[in-house]
C-alpha positions, 0 to 999 in steps of 0.5 A: 638437678643441681643442689645448693652444694653444686651451685655454691662450688660453681659460685667459688669457682667463678670467683677465682676459687673464693672461700666460703667467708668471700661467697658469704660476702659475695651473696650478702649472707653470713659466713654461718649460713654458707656453712649451713648451705654446705652441710645441707642443713638449709638451702638457698632462699629466693633472694640468694638464689637470684643472687647465685644465678647472677653471679654464674650468669643463669637464669634464676629460675633454675637456682629458684625452682632447685633450692625449693625442691631441697628446702620442702620436707614434703616427698610430694611437692619435692617430686613437684619441684624437682620436676620443674627444676630438671624439665626448666633446666633442659628446656632453657638450656637446649633454647639457649644452645640453639638461639645462642641466647644467653640470660641477662638480668635485663630480661628477668 
């Protein structure tokens, strides 16, 4: 399962090495929010996770489930979200690879 930090780094790369300030503008959050993401103090809310997915051109469910896993404090609930995120990501990547499919916001 990818982490918030890994998603942020991917967004930066996708935006040509964008700074945290530029990432914050693109995601519609504050620079302080991006700093909290980087320091592991918070994870994306669902709306931000969807924006991240759109920038990265991936299915939002992959980012949303990963964010839920990071946000929860309950170990049992975390295992559930992590399991869903891992299973979904593997199944989605296989389906996309074998079908030549790309995720599109129009499909959501």
